C-alpha positions as CSV (number, residue, x, y, z in Angstrom):
1,X,27.9,-68.1,42.4
2,X,25.1,-67.5,45.0
3,X,21.5,-66.7,44.0
4,X,21.9,-63.0,45.0
5,X,24.6,-62.5,42.4
6,X,22.7,-64.3,39.7
7,X,19.6,-62.2,40.4
8,X,21.6,-59.0,40.3
9,X,23.3,-60.0,37.0
10,X,19.9,-60.8,35.5
11,X,18.6,-57.4,36.4
12,X,21.6,-55.7,35.0
13,X,21.3,-57.7,31.8
14,X,17.6,-56.8,31.4
15,X,18.4,-53.1,32.0
16,X,21.2,-53.2,29.4
17,X,18.9,-54.8,26.8
18,X,16.2,-52.1,27.4
19,X,18.8,-49.3,27.0
20,X,19.9,-50.8,23.7
21,X,16.3,-50.9,22.5
22,X,15.6,-47.3,23.5
23,X,18.8,-46.1,21.8
24,X,17.8,-48.0,18.7
25,X,14.3,-46.6,18.6
26,X,15.5,-43.1,19.2
27,X,18.0,-43.4,16.4
28,X,15.3,-44.6,14.0
29,X,13.1,-41.6,14.9
30,X,15.8,-39.0,14.6
31,X,16.5,-37.1,11.4
32,X,19.8,-38.3,10.0
33,X,22.0,-36.4,7.6
34,X,21.5,-39.0,4.8
35,X,17.8,-39.4,5.3
36,X,15.7,-38.4,2.2
37,X,13.8,-35.2,2.8
38,X,10.2,-35.5,3.9
39,X,7.7,-32.7,4.6
40,X,6.9,-33.2,8.2
41,X,6.3,-30.9,11.1
42,X,9.8,-31.7,12.5
43,X,11.6,-31.3,9.1
44,X,9.8,-28.0,8.5
45,X,10.7,-26.7,12.0
46,X,14.4,-27.6,11.3
47,X,14.3,-25.9,7.9
48,X,12.8,-22.8,9.5
49,X,15.4,-22.8,12.3
50,X,18.3,-23.1,9.8
51,X,16.8,-20.4,7.6
52,X,16.8,-18.1,10.6
53,X,20.3,-19.1,11.7
54,X,21.9,-19.3,8.2
55,X,20.1,-16.4,6.5
56,X,18.2,-14.0,8.7
57,X,20.7,-13.6,11.5
58,X,23.7,-13.3,9.2
59,X,21.8,-10.5,7.4
60,X,21.2,-8.8,10.8
61,X,24.8,-9.2,11.8
62,X,26.2,-8.0,8.4
63,X,24.0,-4.9,8.5
64,X,25.3,-4.0,12.0
65,X,28.9,-4.6,10.9
66,X,28.6,-2.5,7.7
67,X,26.9,0.3,9.6
68,X,29.7,0.3,12.1
69,X,32.2,0.4,9.2
70,X,30.2,3.4,7.7
71,X,30.6,5.3,10.9
72,X,34.3,4.7,11.0
73,X,34.7,5.7,7.3
74,X,32.8,8.9,7.9
75,X,35.0,9.7,10.9
76,X,38.1,9.0,8.9
77,X,37.0,11.2,6.0
78,X,36.2,14.0,8.3
79,X,39.6,13.7,10.1
80,X,41.2,13.9,6.7
81,X,38.9,15.1,3.9
82,X,40.7,13.8,0.8
83,X,39.5,12.4,-2.5
84,X,40.8,8.9,-1.4
85,X,38.9,9.0,1.9
86,X,35.7,10.3,0.2
87,X,36.0,7.4,-2.3
88,X,36.3,5.0,0.6
89,X,33.3,6.4,2.4
90,X,31.2,6.3,-0.8
91,X,32.3,2.7,-1.4
92,X,31.3,1.8,2.2
93,X,27.9,3.4,1.6
94,X,27.4,1.2,-1.4
95,X,28.4,-1.9,0.6
96,X,26.0,-0.8,3.4
97,X,23.2,-0.5,0.9
98,X,23.9,-4.0,-0.3
99,X,23.6,-5.3,3.2
100,X,20.3,-3.4,3.8
101,X,18.8,-4.8,0.6
102,X,19.5,-8.3,2.0
103,X,18.1,-7.5,5.4
104,X,15.0,-5.6,4.2
105,X,13.6,-9.0,3.0
106,X,12.9,-9.6,6.7
107,X,10.7,-6.7,7.6
108,X,9.1,-8.2,10.7
109,X,9.8,-8.4,14.4
110,X,12.4,-5.9,15.6
111,X,12.4,-4.1,12.2
112,X,8.7,-3.4,12.4
113,X,7.7,-3.5,16.1
114,X,6.2,0.0,16.5
115,X,2.9,0.8,14.9
116,X,3.5,4.6,14.9
117,X,7.3,4.8,14.2
118,X,8.4,1.5,12.6
119,X,12.2,1.2,13.1
120,X,12.8,0.3,9.4
121,X,11.6,3.7,8.3
122,X,14.5,5.4,10.1
123,X,16.8,3.2,8.0
124,X,15.0,3.4,4.6
125,X,12.5,6.2,4.3
126,X,11.4,5.0,0.8
127,X,10.0,1.7,2.2
128,X,7.0,3.2,4.0
129,X,5.1,4.7,1.1
130,X,7.5,4.7,-1.8
131,X,8.0,8.4,-1.4
132,X,11.3,9.8,-2.6
133,X,12.4,12.3,0.1
134,X,15.6,13.4,-1.7
135,X,14.5,17.1,-2.0
136,X,13.4,17.1,1.7
137,X,16.8,15.8,2.7
138,X,18.6,18.5,0.6
139,X,16.6,21.2,2.2
140,X,17.3,19.9,5.7
141,X,21.1,19.5,5.1
142,X,21.3,23.1,3.9
143,X,19.3,24.2,6.9
144,X,21.5,22.3,9.4
145,X,24.7,23.7,7.8
146,X,23.7,27.3,8.3
147,X,21.9,27.3,11.7
148,X,23.6,27.2,15.1
149,X,21.7,24.2,16.6
150,X,24.0,21.8,18.5
151,X,24.5,18.7,16.2
152,X,24.6,16.2,19.1
153,X,23.1,12.7,19.5
154,X,19.9,14.2,20.9
155,X,19.5,16.4,17.8
156,X,19.6,13.4,15.4
157,X,17.4,11.3,17.7
158,X,14.5,13.7,17.5
159,X,14.6,13.9,13.7
160,X,11.7,12.4,11.8
161,X,12.3,9.3,9.6
162,X,12.5,11.4,6.4
163,X,15.6,13.2,7.6
164,X,17.9,10.4,8.7
165,X,19.0,7.0,7.5
166,X,20.6,5.7,4.3
167,X,19.2,8.3,1.9
168,X,20.4,11.2,4.0
169,X,23.9,9.8,4.3
170,X,23.9,9.1,0.5
171,X,22.9,12.7,-0.2
172,X,25.6,14.0,2.2
173,X,28.3,11.8,0.5
174,X,27.4,12.0,-3.2
175,X,26.6,15.6,-3.9
176,X,27.3,19.1,-2.6
177,X,24.7,20.9,-0.7
178,X,25.3,24.3,-2.4
179,X,24.9,23.5,-6.1
180,X,24.2,19.7,-6.0
181,X,27.5,19.0,-7.8
182,X,28.4,15.3,-7.9
183,X,32.1,16.1,-8.6
184,X,34.2,14.3,-5.9
185,X,36.5,17.3,-5.7
186,X,33.6,19.7,-5.2
187,X,32.3,17.5,-2.4
188,X,35.6,17.4,-0.7
189,X,36.0,21.1,-1.0
190,X,32.6,21.8,0.5
191,X,33.5,19.6,3.5
192,X,36.7,21.4,4.0
193,X,35.0,24.8,3.8
194,X,31.9,23.9,5.9
195,X,32.8,22.6,9.4
196,X,29.2,21.7,10.3
197,X,28.9,19.3,7.4
198,X,31.3,16.9,9.0
199,X,29.3,17.1,12.2
200,X,26.2,16.3,10.2
201,X,27.8,13.3,8.4
202,X,29.1,11.9,11.7
203,X,25.8,12.4,13.5
204,X,23.9,10.7,10.7
205,X,26.2,7.7,10.7
206,X,26.1,7.4,14.5
207,X,22.3,7.6,14.5
208,X,22.0,4.8,11.9
209,X,24.5,2.7,13.9
210,X,22.2,3.0,16.9
211,X,19.3,1.6,14.9
212,X,21.4,-1.3,13.6
213,X,22.7,-2.1,17.0
214,X,19.2,-2.1,18.5
215,X,18.1,-4.5,15.8
216,X,21.2,-6.7,16.3
217,X,20.6,-6.8,20.1
218,X,17.0,-7.8,19.7
219,X,17.9,-10.9,17.7
220,X,20.7,-11.9,20.2
221,X,19.6,-10.7,23.6
222,X,16.4,-10.6,25.7
223,X,13.8,-8.7,23.7
224,X,10.8,-6.6,24.5
225,X,10.8,-7.1,28.2
226,X,11.1,-10.9,28.0
227,X,13.9,-13.2,29.0
228,X,14.4,-14.5,25.4
229,X,15.9,-13.1,22.3
230,X,13.6,-12.5,19.3
231,X,15.2,-15.5,17.6
232,X,14.1,-17.7,20.5
233,X,10.6,-16.2,20.6
234,X,10.3,-16.6,16.9
235,X,11.4,-20.2,16.7
236,X,9.4,-21.2,19.8
237,X,6.2,-19.8,18.2
238,X,5.8,-17.2,20.9
239,X,5.0,-14.1,18.7
240,X,2.8,-11.5,20.4
241,X,0.1,-11.5,17.8
242,X,-0.1,-15.3,17.6
243,X,1.2,-15.4,14.0
244,X,2.8,-18.6,12.7
245,X,6.5,-17.9,12.3
246,X,7.0,-19.5,8.9
247,X,3.9,-17.6,7.6
248,X,5.5,-14.4,8.9
249,X,8.8,-15.1,7.0
250,X,7.1,-16.0,3.7
251,X,4.8,-13.0,3.9
252,X,7.7,-10.7,4.6
253,X,9.4,-11.8,1.4
254,X,6.2,-11.6,-0.6
255,X,5.8,-8.0,0.7
256,X,9.3,-7.3,-0.5
257,X,8.6,-8.4,-4.0
258,X,5.4,-6.4,-4.0
259,X,7.4,-3.4,-2.8
260,X,9.9,-3.8,-5.6
261,X,7.1,-3.9,-8.2
262,X,4.7,-1.3,-6.8
263,X,7.3,1.4,-5.8
264,X,9.5,1.2,-8.9
265,X,12.6,0.8,-6.7
266,X,15.1,0.4,-9.5
267,X,14.3,3.9,-10.8
268,X,13.8,5.5,-7.5
269,X,16.3,4.2,-4.9
270,X,20.0,4.9,-4.7
271,X,20.0,7.2,-7.7
272,X,22.9,9.5,-6.6
273,X,25.2,6.5,-5.9
274,X,23.9,4.8,-9.1
275,X,24.0,1.5,-7.2
276,X,20.5,0.2,-7.0
277,X,21.0,-2.6,-9.5
278,X,23.8,-4.1,-7.5
279,X,21.8,-3.9,-4.3
280,X,18.7,-5.6,-5.8
281,X,21.0,-8.3,-7.1
282,X,22.2,-8.8,-3.5
283,X,18.6,-9.2,-2.3
284,X,18.1,-11.9,-5.0
285,X,21.2,-13.7,-3.6
286,X,19.5,-13.6,-0.2
287,X,16.2,-15.0,-1.6
288,X,18.0,-17.8,-3.3
289,X,20.0,-18.7,-0.2
290,X,16.9,-18.7,1.9
291,X,15.0,-21.1,-0.5
292,X,17.9,-23.4,-1.5
293,X,19.8,-23.4,1.7
294,X,23.6,-23.3,2.4
295,X,26.2,-26.0,2.7
296,X,25.2,-26.3,6.3
297,X,21.5,-26.8,5.6
298,X,20.0,-30.2,6.3
299,X,16.8,-29.7,4.3
300,X,16.0,-26.5,2.4
301,X,12.5,-25.2,1.7
302,X,13.0,-26.3,-1.9
303,X,14.0,-29.8,-0.7
304,X,10.8,-30.1,1.3
305,X,8.6,-28.8,-1.5
306,X,10.1,-31.3,-3.9
307,X,9.6,-34.1,-1.3
308,X,5.9,-33.0,-1.1
309,X,5.6,-33.5,-4.9
310,X,5.8,-29.8,-5.7
311,X,8.8,-30.1,-8.0
312,X,7.0,-28.3,-10.8
313,X,6.4,-25.3,-8.5
314,X,10.1,-25.3,-7.6
315,X,11.0,-25.3,-11.3
316,X,8.7,-22.3,-11.9
317,X,10.2,-20.3,-9.1
318,X,13.7,-21.2,-10.3
319,X,12.8,-20.0,-13.8
320,X,11.4,-16.7,-12.4
321,X,14.5,-16.1,-10.3
322,X,16.6,-16.6,-13.5
323,X,14.3,-14.2,-15.4
324,X,14.7,-11.5,-12.7
325,X,18.5,-12.0,-12.8
326,X,18.5,-11.4,-16.5
327,X,16.5,-8.2,-16.1
328,X,19.1,-7.0,-13.5
329,X,22.0,-7.9,-15.8
330,X,20.3,-5.9,-18.6
331,X,19.2,-3.1,-16.2
332,X,15.7,-3.3,-17.6
333,X,13.2,-1.7,-15.2
334,X,10.1,-3.0,-17.1
335,X,11.1,-6.6,-17.1
336,X,12.4,-6.4,-13.6
337,X,9.0,-5.3,-12.3
338,X,7.2,-8.0,-14.3
339,X,9.6,-10.6,-12.8
340,X,9.1,-9.2,-9.3
341,X,5.3,-9.5,-9.8
342,X,5.8,-13.2,-10.8
343,X,7.9,-13.9,-7.7
344,X,5.4,-12.0,-5.5
345,X,2.8,-14.5,-6.8
346,X,5.1,-17.4,-6.1
347,X,5.4,-16.4,-2.4
348,X,1.6,-15.9,-2.2
349,X,0.7,-19.3,-3.8
350,X,3.3,-21.9,-4.8
351,X,5.6,-21.7,-1.7
352,X,3.0,-21.7,1.0
353,X,1.0,-24.4,-0.8
354,X,4.2,-26.5,-1.2
355,X,5.1,-26.1,2.4
356,X,1.5,-26.5,3.7
357,X,1.5,-23.0,5.3
358,X,-1.6,-20.8,5.7
359,X,-0.6,-17.2,5.2
360,X,-3.8,-15.6,6.4
361,X,-4.9,-12.0,5.6
362,X,-2.2,-9.4,5.5
363,X,-1.4,-6.0,4.1
364,X,1.6,-5.3,1.8
365,X,3.7,-2.4,0.8
366,X,1.6,-1.8,-2.2
367,X,-1.7,-1.6,-0.4
């Protein structure tokens, strides 16, 4: 073998050895499925990314899907106003409420991106100040039924937040406008006798779907005159106000518990449908999934807190979650609000401390 060939083989051999070394070093540095959890910048980034992909975005998608189903059920009921179709529409409203209570944990970004007219208020009017606008809605529905204004998309788009959204659809589906009867047969009879009421119901459902679709698109498509979706901006730490994404997420859930406590939600929300306890239970499901992770999760937030020697804090939070579950099972408003206050505190103190996150100064629903 000539010297040229020997030299070439030597070079190839050295390159091969270096490649093997690089692969080995990279494999040692990478996070592997069976590695024990450790609170590091990379593990926390992965936990946040998976929380967004396995909790937040599924909640966004589900709300859009259930709002679309609500629109279809409203149309079906109006095409054939029967007791069976009314029952189906009412059931769909309850399912939609459940999906909203999951999503409303995440009141940031596209849900809250307008200082004057926050999008979430056009979905849930109660969330802004805790004001029950049921009587306002009743007056508006009666007015819309008797006047001659065209009930088109433009009409519903120019309505203020108190007159559209989940509450307005609930009132339209669960009681009559004339004498506030909750008898299903009376409700059906009123729809049959009042042609404009179906136009109102369909218009409200379509308007709500528009808000749900806008929210869905923001998380999945280029957002706010950028080339990236809100998901991409959020995970890349490119928020307009410079906020740290994990702090935004934690604060949002803390705000939610404060809202439950301060605004007496279980005695104010979803009263005509009598469904609020189921919906708040769904929001607790969402909280638990976010903290504990799913089957797809590599490291959950709880895993990382335990790895950082905050196991006692995790146990405290778990106990408080169980307590609020018990209050929901018993439908006990007093104990529910006490438990919500405890969890509010957990998201202000134990969770950010355990994940080494600085929340900063912020305002909440109760302020």
